[in-house]
N, C-alpha and C positions, 0 to 999 in steps of 0.2 A: 667250447661246448655249445654256447648259444648260437654260434655261427652254424654249426652242424644241424641244430634243430630248425633254424630259419631256412637253411638250405633245403632240408628234407620237406618242410612245409611248403616252400615255394615250388619245389619239384612236384609234389603231390597236387598242388593247386593247378599248376600248368598242365599236368596229365589229365585232370578232371575237365578242364576247359577244352583241351585238345579232343578228348573223347566225345564231349558234348557237341562240338562243332562237326566232328566226323559223322555223328548220328544225324544231325540236321542236314548235312550235305547229302547223305544217303537218302533221307526222306524226300528231299527236293528233287534228286535225280529220279527216284521212283515215281514221284508225282509227274515229272516231265515225261517219262516214258509212258505212263498211263494216259496222259493227255494226248500224246502223239498217237497212241494206239486207238483212242477214241476217234480221232480225226481220220485215221486210215480206215477204220471200220465203217465210219459214216460214208466215206468216199466209195467204198466197196458196195455198200447198200444202195447208194445213189446210182452207181454204175449198173448194178443188177436191175434196178427198177427201170432204168433207161433201156436196157437190153430187152426186158420183158415187153415194154411198150413198142419197141421196134419190131419185135417178133409178131405182135398182134397186127401191126400195120402191114408187115410183110405177108401175113396170112391172107390179107385182103387182095394182094397182088398175085400171090402164088396159090392156086387152088390145091396144089399138092406140095405143101411145104415140107422139105426134108431136112434132116439133121445136117447134111452137107451144105445146103443153102444157108442155113443159119450160121454155121461155122465160117463160111467164106464172107458173108455180108457183115457179120459182127466182128470177125477176126478173133474168134474165141476157139478154145480147144474142143475136141469132140465131146469130152466129158461135160464141159460147161454147156454146150449146145443141148446135150441130152438132158441135163438137169433143168435147164430153162423150159424146154418143151414139156418135160414131165410135170413141172410145177404148174404150167399153164393148163395142162390136161387135168390135173388134180383140182384146180380151181374152177374147172368147168368152162374155160374159155376156148379150149381146143379139144378136138377128138382125134385119137390115133386110129389110123386105118391100116390094117395089117398087124401081124404079130411080131415078127422079128426079121432082121436082115434088110436087104436092099429094097424090098417092096414096101417098107413102112413109110408112111407120110402122115402129115397132120393137116387138118383143116379147121376153120372156124366152126365151132359147135352151133348147130342150128336150133 
């Protein structure tokens, strides 16, 4: 009889320890994932800032800076080039000339 009680108590204790360790592992894995995400996000922010600086430098060399030029020089997608140019326009660094289509270009705001 006592053996059965000790066996059940040992089993219960082992289960509690196992579950506690499992929770600790899960928290550590989540923390690791969060840390990696922060590093990746910071790298993306740094790359974006670098691209914005390059676009401003390019605007000095290209009096009519187009979306296609930004795409090719930076090696980014059409959507990214558009977002970068729009952001610089909203910040007041560039001005858009033209409304839509092939005739649109950007230049340094004077």
